[in-house]
C-alpha positions in Angstrom: 17.2 -13.5 9.6 15.7 -15.6 6.8 17.0 -14.5 3.4 13.4 -14.5 2.1 12.5 -11.8 4.6 15.0 -9.3 3.3 13.2 -6.8 1.3 13.2 -3.8 -0.9 10.5 -1.2 -1.3 9.3 1.1 -3.8 8.8 3.1 -6.9 9.6 -0.2 -6.7 10.2 0.3 -2.7 10.1 -1.7 -2.2 8.7 0.9 0.0 5.8 -0.6 1.3 3.8 2.1 -0.1 1.7 2.3 -3.2 -0.6 4.6 -5.1 0.8 7.6 -3.4 -0.8 11.0 -4.2 1.0 13.7 -6.0 3.7 13.5 -8.6 6.8 13.3 -6.4 6.9 9.5 -6.5 7.1 6.9 -3.7 10.1 5.9 -1.7 12.2 2.7 -1.8 13.8 0.5 0.7 15.9 -2.6 0.4 18.2 -5.0 2.2 21.8 -5.9 2.3 24.4 -6.7 5.0 26.2 -3.6 6.3 27.9 -2.2 9.4 28.0 1.3 10.8 31.2 3.4 11.1 29.6 5.5 13.8 30.5 8.8 12.3 28.3 11.8 13.1 28.1 15.5 12.5 25.9 18.3 13.9 22.5 18.7 12.2 19.4 20.7 12.7 16.2 19.2 13.9 12.9 21.0 13.7 9.8 19.7 15.4 6.7 21.6 14.5 7.5 25.3 14.8 10.5 25.0 17.1 14.1 24.3 16.1 16.9 22.9 18.1 20.5 21.6 17.5 20.9 17.9 17.7 23.5 15.3 16.9 22.8 13.3 13.8 24.7 11.0 11.5 26.4 12.6 8.5 23.9 13.5 5.8 25.3 11.3 3.1 25.0 7.6 2.8 26.9 5.4 0.4 25.6 2.7 -1.9 25.9 0.0 0.8 23.7 2.0 3.2 26.7 3.3 5.2 27.0 7.0 6.2 29.6 9.2 4.5 31.0 12.5 5.6 31.8 13.8 2.1 30.4 13.6 -1.4 26.9 13.9 -2.6 25.2 15.4 -5.6 26.7 18.5 -7.2 23.4 20.2 -7.9 20.2 20.4 -5.8 17.8 17.8 -7.3 14.2 18.7 -7.4 14.6 22.4 -7.9 13.5 24.2 -11.0 13.5 27.6 -12.7 9.7 27.3 -13.2 6.9 26.9 -10.6 5.7 28.7 -7.5 7.9 31.0 -5.5 8.6 30.7 -1.8 5.5 31.4 0.3 3.1 30.5 -2.5 0.6 27.6 -2.1 1.5 24.1 -3.3 0.3 20.5 -3.3 3.6 18.8 -4.4 7.3 19.5 -4.2 7.5 19.6 -8.0 5.2 22.7 -8.0 7.8 24.7 -6.2 11.0 26.3 -7.7 12.7 25.5 -4.5 11.7 21.8 -4.7 10.2 22.0 -1.2 6.5 22.1 -0.4 5.7 22.0 3.3 3.4 19.0 3.1 2.8 17.2 6.4 0.0 14.8 5.3 -0.6 13.0 2.0 -4.2 12.0 2.2 -5.6 14.5 2.0 -2.7 16.9 1.3 -2.8 19.6 3.9 -4.3 22.7 2.3 -2.0 25.3 3.9 1.2 23.9 2.4 3.5 26.5 0.9 6.8 26.5 -1.0 9.7 26.8 1.3 13.4 27.6 0.8 15.8 25.0 -0.6 17.8 23.4 2.3 21.4 24.5 2.4 24.1 22.3 0.7 21.4 20.4 -1.2 20.3 18.6 2.0 17.0 16.8 2.1 14.1 18.2 4.3 11.8 15.5 5.7 8.3 16.6 6.7 5.4 14.4 7.7 2.9 13.3 10.4 3.1 10.1 12.4 -0.2 8.3 12.7 -1.5 5.5 14.9 -2.2 2.8 12.3 -5.3 1.6 14.0 -7.0 4.9 15.1 -5.5 7.1 12.3 -4.9 9.7 15.0 -1.6 11.7 15.1 1.0 10.5 17.6 2.9 13.1 19.6 6.3 12.4 21.2 7.2 9.7 18.8 10.8 9.2 17.8 11.5 9.1 14.1 14.8 7.9 12.8 15.5 8.5 9.1 17.8 5.8 7.9 19.1 4.1 4.8 16.7 1.4 3.7 19.4 -1.1 3.3 20.3 -0.8 7.0 16.7 -0.7 8.1 15.8 -3.9 6.3 18.6 -5.9 7.8 19.0 -4.3 11.3 16.0 -2.2 12.0 16.8 -1.7 15.7 20.3 -0.7 15.0 20.1 1.3 11.8 22.2 4.5 11.8 20.3 7.7 11.7 20.8 10.1 8.8 18.8 12.5 10.8 16.2 12.1 13.6 13.7 14.0 15.6 10.6 13.8 17.8 7.0 14.6 16.7 5.2 17.6 18.2 1.8 17.5 19.8 0.2 17.3 16.4 2.3 14.3 15.4 4.4 16.4 13.0 8.1 15.9 12.2 10.3 18.4 10.4 14.0 17.5 10.1 16.7 18.3 7.6 19.8 16.2 6.9 23.2 17.8 7.4 24.1 17.4 3.8 23.0 15.7 0.6 21.9 12.1 0.9 23.3 9.5 -1.4 21.9 6.0 -0.9 20.7 3.4 -3.3 17.2 1.9 -2.9 15.7 4.5 -0.5 15.3 6.0 2.9 12.8 5.1 5.5 11.3 6.5 8.7 11.6 4.1 11.7 9.1 5.2 14.4 9.2 4.2 18.0 7.4 5.0 21.2 6.2 3.1 24.3 3.2 1.0 23.5 4.1 0.8 19.8 6.1 -1.7 17.8 9.0 -0.5 15.8 7.4 0.5 12.4 9.0 1.3 9.1 7.6 3.6 6.5 9.3 4.5 3.2 10.0 8.2 2.8 11.7 8.8 -0.5 13.4 7.0 -3.4 16.6 8.1 -5.2 16.1 10.1 -8.4 15.9 8.0 -11.5 16.8 4.9 -9.7 20.3 6.2 -8.8 21.5 7.1 -5.4 20.9 10.9 -5.1 17.8 12.5 -3.6 15.6 15.5 -4.1 15.7 18.3 -1.5 12.4 17.1 0.0 10.8 13.8 0.8 7.8 12.4 -1.2 6.0 10.4 1.4 4.5 12.2 4.4 2.1 9.9 6.1 4.2 7.9 8.6 2.9 5.0 10.6 3.1 3.4 14.1 1.4 0.1 14.9 0.3 -0.5 18.5 1.9 -3.5 20.2 -1.4 -4.6 21.7 -3.1 -4.7 18.2 -0.1 -6.5 16.7 -0.3 -9.1 19.5 -4.1 -9.5 19.0 -3.6 -9.9 15.3 -0.9 -12.5 15.8 -3.1 -14.5 18.1 -5.9 -14.4 15.6 -3.6 -15.4 12.7 -2.3 -18.3 14.8 -5.7 -19.9 14.5 -5.2 -20.2 10.8 -3.9 -23.7 10.1 -2.6 -22.6 6.7 -0.1 -20.2 8.2 3.2 -21.8 9.4 4.0 -20.9 13.0 7.4 -19.7 12.0 5.8 -16.6 10.5 4.4 -15.4 13.8 4.2 -13.3 15.8 4.0 -10.3 13.6 7.0 -7.9 14.1 9.2 -10.4 15.8 9.0 -12.5 12.6 8.5 -9.6 10.3 5.4 -9.1 8.2 3.5 -6.3 6.6 0.4 -4.5 7.7 -1.5 -2.6 5.0 -4.4 -0.4 4.4 -6.6 0.2 1.3 -8.0 3.8 1.4 -9.7 6.3 -0.9 -8.5 9.9 -1.7 -10.1 11.2 1.4 -8.3 8.6 3.6 -11.4 6.5 4.3 -10.8 2.7 4.3 -12.2 0.7 1.4 -14.1 -2.6 1.9 -14.3 -5.3 -0.7 -10.7 -4.8 -2.0 -8.6 -7.8 -2.9 -4.8 -7.8 -2.5 -2.9 -10.4 -4.5 0.6 -11.1 -5.5 1.6 -10.7 -9.2 3.7 -13.9 -8.8 1.6 -16.9 -9.6 3.9 -19.0 -7.5 3.9 -16.7 -4.5 4.3 -18.3 -1.0 3.0 -15.2 0.8 -0.1 -15.4 3.0 -2.6 -12.5 2.6 -5.3 -12.1 5.2 -8.0 -9.4 5.9 -9.0 -8.1 9.3 -12.7 -8.4 10.1 -14.7 -6.2 12.5 -14.7 -8.9 15.2 -10.9 -9.2 15.2 -10.7 -12.4 13.2 -9.1 -12.7 9.8 -10.5 -13.8 6.5 -9.0 -14.6 3.1 -11.5 -13.1 0.7 -11.3 -9.3 0.7 -11.1 -6.3 3.0 -13.8 -5.5 5.5 -14.9 -2.0 6.0 -11.7 -1.6 8.0 -9.6 -1.8 4.8 -6.8 -3.5 6.7 -4.8 -6.5 5.4 -1.7 -8.4 6.6 1.0 -10.1 4.4 3.2 -12.8 5.9 6.2 -14.3 4.3 6.5 -12.1 1.2 9.4 -12.9 -1.1 12.2 -10.5 -1.8 10.8 -7.5 -3.7 7.5 -9.2 -4.3 4.9 -7.1 -6.1 1.3 -6.9 -4.9 -1.6 -5.3 -6.6 -5.0 -4.2 -5.2 -8.3 -4.8 -7.0 -11.3 -2.6 -6.3 -14.7 -3.1 -8.0 -13.2 -5.8 -10.2 -10.4 -3.6 -11.6 -6.8 -3.3 -10.6 -6.4 0.0 -8.8 -2.7 0.1 -7.8 0.3 -2.0 -7.0 3.3 -1.9 -4.6 6.3 -3.9 -3.7 6.7 -5.3 -0.2 8.8 -7.5 2.0 9.7 -7.8 5.7 12.5 -8.0 8.2 12.6 -9.6 11.6 12.2 -7.2 14.5 10.0 -4.6 12.8 6.7 -4.2 11.1 6.4 -2.6 7.7 3.5 -0.8 6.1 2.0 -1.0 2.7 -0.7 1.7 1.9 -2.8 1.6 -1.3 -4.2 5.0 -2.1 -7.1 4.5 -4.5 -8.4 7.5 -6.5 
């Protein structure tokens, strides 16, 4: 793996995610060499409205991205003495005393979300919906592995699961770690299913840039990129003489696919994505309606691609002549990462 493809996401994530709604904050991911010790404990996985016992990796992860079987925060982060009680409506985790709002979509936030109980032992509950990146339709039967960002960025196909589950018919995932999570940089959701390329979406960042997590995740829109579309986009990008062949195909050689959308989730045309680094070596291209790529701004599809981003490179989006958000991105060989700009 090329060192310039190792990445971090985030509040800084280095999470390819930006402009997220709500006040719970975006997630982070990063990269570093690490190996798994293979330890596991019994956890609980909930998919939709049904629960089942499943095997999952221990719920704590150390600062190198490795799972631990002991340790973790002494108090449940994200909880409060003020706010809504269990069963009351909410639009963000921070609105609930329990620290958990049952949000399954970010844009728009699902209107029937309510405050739920704090997970036992200060574990982290991860809720969300997996969407097809191209059609924006929910994907049922998808595997979601919640993993430390450091592992996902260096070995996306072999990252150890903190907890994992399968989406229900509505594309929803609802899983809870077996204990408190402790990991620097962030945690991500790695999604897989036949016909889709392994896709990484940031789910949560540690509190105050440390290594401990709130009792619920902050990002709930999780993505999957169809292999056929990724192949078509790679073929189209290969026609661009400015892009070195070593950066293609997408996925195999890393890369980021992104979307600029409004508060209702509709794609925004005419948006410009650019690096904040004047000396950036990244290539930014915009998908046109006919399947070709341009280098000016987004079409009405709102989709863009970034190839060869530098480590923790910051990108911003301009809409209507004004900067409307920023996010940090990068890539890792063997997976495709997502960067979503949510513009109010």
